[in-house]
C-alpha positions as CSV (number, residue, x, y, z in Angstrom):
1,M,25.3,-19.7,59.8
2,K,26.0,-16.3,58.2
3,L,23.3,-13.8,59.0
4,T,23.6,-10.4,57.3
5,V,21.3,-7.3,57.5
6,C,21.5,-4.6,55.0
7,I,22.2,-1.2,56.6
8,G,22.1,0.8,53.4
9,S,20.1,4.0,53.3
10,S,16.9,2.5,52.0
11,C,16.9,-0.3,54.5
12,H,17.9,2.0,57.3
13,I,14.8,4.1,56.5
14,K,12.7,1.0,56.6
15,G,14.0,0.0,60.1
16,S,17.2,-2.0,59.7
17,R,18.6,-0.5,62.9
18,H,15.7,-2.0,64.8
19,V,16.1,-5.4,63.1
20,V,19.8,-5.4,63.9
21,E,19.1,-4.6,67.6
22,K,16.5,-7.3,67.8
23,F,18.7,-9.9,66.2
24,K,21.6,-9.0,68.5
25,Q,19.3,-9.4,71.5
26,L,17.9,-12.7,70.4
27,I,21.4,-14.1,69.5
28,D,22.5,-13.2,73.0
29,E,19.4,-14.5,74.7
30,N,19.6,-17.8,72.9
31,N,23.4,-18.2,73.4
32,L,24.0,-18.5,69.6
33,S,26.9,-16.1,69.2
34,D,29.2,-19.0,68.5
35,K,26.9,-20.4,65.9
36,V,25.7,-17.2,64.1
37,N,28.2,-15.0,62.2
38,F,26.2,-11.8,62.3
39,A,27.2,-8.8,60.1
40,G,25.9,-5.7,58.4
41,A,26.2,-5.0,54.7
42,F,25.6,-2.0,52.6
43,C,23.1,-2.2,49.8
44,T,22.3,-5.7,48.6
45,G,20.4,-4.4,45.6
46,N,16.9,-5.3,46.8
47,C,15.9,-1.9,48.1
48,Q,12.3,-2.3,47.1
49,Q,11.9,-5.4,49.3
50,G,12.2,-3.7,52.7
51,V,14.9,-4.6,55.2
52,C,17.1,-7.1,53.3
53,V,18.3,-10.0,55.3
54,T,20.4,-12.9,54.0
55,I,21.1,-16.2,55.7
56,D,24.1,-17.8,54.0
57,D,23.0,-17.1,50.3
58,N,19.2,-17.0,50.8
59,F,17.5,-13.6,50.7
60,Y,14.6,-12.5,52.9
61,S,12.6,-9.3,53.5
62,V,12.1,-8.5,57.2
63,T,10.5,-5.6,59.1
64,P,11.0,-4.5,62.7
65,D,7.6,-6.1,63.4
66,T,8.5,-9.5,61.9
67,A,12.1,-9.7,63.1
68,E,11.5,-11.8,66.2
69,E,9.2,-14.3,64.4
70,F,11.7,-14.5,61.5
71,F,14.5,-15.2,64.0
72,K,12.6,-18.0,65.7
73,T,11.5,-19.6,62.4
74,H,14.7,-19.2,60.2
75,I,17.5,-19.1,62.7
76,A,16.8,-20.5,66.2
77,S,14.8,-23.4,65.1
78,V,17.3,-24.3,62.4
79,I,20.4,-24.2,64.7
80,K,19.0,-25.9,67.8
C-alpha cells in the first residue's frame, strides 16, 4: 500500500506535520512498515480539501483530529 501525505504549504498550515507524525507512530505501533510505503508529497492540487492524503490512487481529506480513526479504518483494517 502506498500512503502519501501532502506537505505543501496549504496542507502544512492545516496540520500535515501532525498527520505525518501520527501516521508514522501508528505504522510503527502496528508493525506495518513492511506493508505501507509511506511518503510525503508536495502539492497534490486539492488545497481546499484540507490535509490531502492518498492511498494508492485514492484521495482523502484528513485532519490532525481524524488521522488516527482514518488510519484504523482505511489502512490498518485493510492490511490486517
